[in-house]
C-alpha positions as CSV (number, residue, x, y, z in Angstrom):
1,D,-4.6,-70.4,2.5
2,G,-6.4,-67.8,4.7
3,R,-4.0,-65.0,3.7
4,E,-4.4,-65.9,0.0
5,G,-8.1,-65.1,0.3
6,A,-7.5,-61.8,2.2
7,E,-5.1,-60.8,-0.4
8,G,-7.5,-61.7,-3.1
9,G,-10.2,-59.5,-1.5
10,D,-7.8,-56.7,-1.4
11,G,-7.3,-57.1,-4.9
12,G,-11.2,-57.1,-5.7
13,G,-11.3,-53.8,-3.5
14,G,-8.7,-52.4,-5.6
15,G,-10.7,-53.0,-8.9
16,G,-13.7,-51.3,-7.1
17,E,-11.8,-48.1,-6.5
18,V,-10.7,-48.1,-10.0
19,G,-14.5,-48.4,-11.4
20,G,-15.2,-46.1,-8.6
21,G,-12.9,-43.6,-10.2
22,D,-14.1,-44.2,-13.6
23,A,-17.4,-43.3,-12.5
24,A,-16.3,-40.1,-10.6
25,A,-14.7,-39.1,-13.8
26,A,-17.7,-39.7,-15.9
27,L,-19.8,-37.9,-13.3
28,A,-17.5,-34.9,-13.3
29,E,-17.5,-35.0,-17.1
30,R,-21.4,-35.0,-16.8
31,E,-21.5,-32.3,-14.6
32,A,-19.0,-30.3,-16.8
33,L,-21.2,-30.8,-19.8
34,I,-24.3,-29.6,-17.9
35,D,-22.5,-26.5,-16.9
36,E,-21.5,-25.9,-20.4
37,L,-25.3,-26.3,-21.7
38,R,-26.5,-24.0,-18.8
39,G,-23.9,-21.5,-20.1
40,R,-25.1,-22.0,-23.6
41,E,-28.8,-21.5,-22.6
42,E,-27.9,-18.5,-20.6
43,E,-26.3,-16.8,-23.5
44,A,-29.1,-17.8,-25.7
45,R,-31.6,-16.4,-23.1
46,R,-29.4,-13.2,-23.0
47,R,-29.2,-13.0,-26.8
48,E,-32.9,-13.3,-27.1
49,S,-33.5,-10.5,-24.5
50,E,-31.1,-8.2,-26.4
51,A,-32.9,-8.9,-29.7
52,K,-36.4,-8.4,-28.0
53,R,-35.0,-5.0,-26.5
54,R,-33.6,-3.9,-30.1
55,A,-37.3,-4.9,-31.6
56,L,-39.1,-3.0,-29.1
57,D,-36.8,0.0,-29.4
58,K,-37.1,0.0,-33.2
59,I,-41.0,-0.4,-32.9
60,G,-41.1,2.7,-30.6
61,A,-38.9,4.8,-33.1
62,L,-41.0,3.5,-35.8
63,G,-44.2,4.5,-33.7
64,E,-42.6,7.9,-33.1
65,E,-41.6,8.3,-36.9
66,S,-45.0,7.6,-37.7
67,A,-46.6,9.7,-35.5
68,V,-44.6,12.7,-37.1
69,L,-45.6,11.6,-40.6
70,R,-49.2,11.7,-39.6
71,E,-48.7,15.2,-38.3
72,E,-47.0,16.4,-41.4
73,A,-49.4,14.8,-43.7
74,A,-52.2,16.7,-41.6
75,E,-50.0,19.8,-42.1
76,L,-49.9,19.1,-46.0
77,R,-53.5,18.7,-46.1
78,R,-54.2,21.6,-44.5
79,R,-51.8,23.6,-46.8
80,L,-53.5,22.0,-49.8
81,Q,-57.0,23.0,-48.7
82,E,-55.6,26.6,-48.3
83,A,-54.0,26.6,-51.7
84,E,-57.4,25.3,-53.3
85,A,-59.4,28.0,-51.3
86,V,-56.9,30.9,-52.5
87,A,-57.0,29.2,-56.2
88,A,-60.8,29.1,-56.1
89,E,-60.8,33.0,-55.0
90,R,-58.5,33.9,-57.9
91,G,-60.8,31.9,-60.2
92,E,-63.6,34.0,-59.2
93,V,-61.6,37.2,-59.5
94,V,-60.6,36.1,-62.8
95,A,-64.1,35.1,-63.8
96,A,-65.2,38.6,-62.5
97,L,-62.5,40.5,-64.4
98,E,-63.4,38.6,-67.8
99,G,-67.0,39.6,-67.2
100,R,-66.0,43.2,-67.1
101,L,-64.2,43.1,-70.3
């Protein structure tokens, strides 16, 4: 009878090891999932950072383009003022000539 009790104890221990193996497998699976999620999160951060960088580059390019357009607009306004001044002078000359005729 003493031997049967000892054998029963061994059998129970074996069951505990199987349960421990299941727990270890579940823990390993959990760790793998956590690693996968961390990898996805890292990839999402990388993509977000890249998108921000592209947006900032685009904003910078638009700012440069805007500055160029402002300079061109100022130059066109200056030319228009010159053309209006020339037209006014011509108008005065024409009026003077018409007055002589």
